[in-house]
C-alpha positions in Angstrom: 20.1 -3.7 -23.5 19.7 -6.6 -21.2 17.7 -7.9 -18.2 17.4 -4.4 -16.7 16.0 -2.8 -19.8 12.2 -2.3 -19.6 11.8 -2.0 -23.3 13.4 -5.2 -24.5 11.8 -8.7 -24.6 14.5 -10.0 -22.2 13.8 -7.2 -19.8 10.1 -8.0 -19.9 10.7 -11.7 -19.2 13.0 -10.8 -16.3 10.4 -8.5 -14.7 7.5 -10.8 -15.6 5.5 -8.1 -17.4 4.0 -7.9 -20.9 3.8 -5.3 -23.6 4.4 -4.7 -27.3 7.7 -6.5 -27.3 6.2 -9.5 -25.3 2.5 -9.9 -26.0 0.4 -12.3 -24.0 -0.5 -15.4 -25.8 -4.3 -15.6 -26.1 -6.1 -19.0 -26.0 -7.5 -19.9 -29.4 -11.0 -21.3 -29.6 -11.0 -24.9 -30.5 -13.1 -26.3 -33.4 -15.3 -28.2 -30.9 -16.2 -25.0 -29.1 -17.1 -23.2 -32.4 -19.3 -26.1 -33.4 -21.1 -26.2 -30.0 -21.7 -22.4 -30.1 -23.2 -22.7 -33.6 -25.5 -25.6 -32.6 -26.8 -23.7 -29.6 -27.6 -20.7 -31.8 -29.5 -22.6 -34.5 -31.4 -25.1 -32.3 -34.8 -23.9 -31.2 
């Protein structure tokens, strides 16, 4: 249960991989981006 273990978070960090124990952090859309998308949709 350490760096060599593929299934643990520490092992994922050591190998540089992702999975259930270490999910990738997704970029959240900012408020400005949401406002811009809405304006483009409504403007004609």
